[in-house]
C-alpha positions as CSV (number, residue, x, y, z in Angstrom):
1,M,108.8,78.5,87.2
2,K,107.5,81.7,88.8
3,T,105.5,84.1,86.7
4,K,105.2,87.8,87.4
5,K,101.9,89.8,87.2
6,K,101.7,93.4,86.4
7,I,99.8,95.8,88.7
8,S,99.1,99.5,88.6
9,V,99.0,101.6,91.8
10,T,98.3,105.3,92.3
11,I,100.4,107.1,94.9
12,D,100.8,110.7,96.1
13,E,103.3,112.7,94.1
14,G,105.6,113.1,97.2
15,L,105.7,109.4,97.7
16,Y,106.4,108.9,94.0
17,E,109.4,111.3,94.2
18,A,110.7,109.4,97.3
19,V,110.4,106.1,95.5
20,D,112.1,107.4,92.4
21,Q,115.0,108.8,94.6
22,A,115.3,105.5,96.5
23,S,115.3,103.6,93.2
24,R,118.2,105.7,91.9
25,R,120.1,105.6,95.2
26,Y,119.9,101.9,95.6
27,R,120.2,101.2,92.0
28,M,117.1,99.1,91.7
29,G,114.0,99.4,89.5
30,R,110.8,100.8,91.0
31,S,109.1,97.5,90.4
32,R,111.8,95.7,92.5
33,L,111.5,98.3,95.2
34,A,107.8,98.0,95.3
35,Q,108.0,94.2,95.4
36,E,110.4,94.4,98.4
37,A,108.1,96.9,100.1
38,F,105.0,94.7,99.6
39,T,106.9,91.7,100.9
40,L,108.2,93.6,104.0
41,W,104.6,94.9,104.7
42,L,103.1,91.4,104.5
43,K,105.8,90.0,106.7
44,K,105.3,92.7,109.4
45,K,101.5,92.2,109.3
46,T,101.9,88.4,109.7
47,E,104.3,88.8,112.5
48,S,102.0,91.3,114.3
49,Q,99.0,88.9,113.9
50,M,101.1,86.0,115.2
51,A,102.3,88.0,118.2
52,Q,98.7,89.0,119.0
53,G,97.6,85.3,118.8
54,Y,100.4,84.3,121.2
55,R,99.4,87.0,123.7
56,E,95.8,85.8,123.6
57,M,97.0,82.1,124.0
58,A,99.2,83.2,127.0
59,R,96.1,84.9,128.6
60,E,94.0,81.8,128.1
61,D,96.8,79.6,129.5
62,Q,97.0,81.9,132.5
63,E,93.3,81.6,133.1
64,T,93.4,77.9,132.8
65,A,96.3,77.6,135.2
66,E,94.6,79.8,137.8
67,G,91.4,77.7,137.5
68,A,93.4,74.5,138.0
69,L,95.2,76.0,141.0
70,A,91.9,76.9,142.6
71,T,90.5,73.4,142.0
72,Q,93.6,71.9,143.5
73,K,93.3,74.1,146.6
74,E,89.7,73.0,147.1
75,I,90.7,69.3,146.8
76,L,93.5,69.7,149.3
């Protein structure tokens, strides 16, 4: 069973008004809206970090392949 924890955040008045409007527009509580926003933010950060890791791995793989090719040329 999942339990929920209560947090308190301080935000600018303009953002508060936008959140309050979105809460009414989409008929969901501010807590639910904040939970979805946090979840989305964490997902985007994780995806961004994974993409960066894959780019770094690709660069390393390219360097390894180039080194292997140079070695093969010397052997031949």
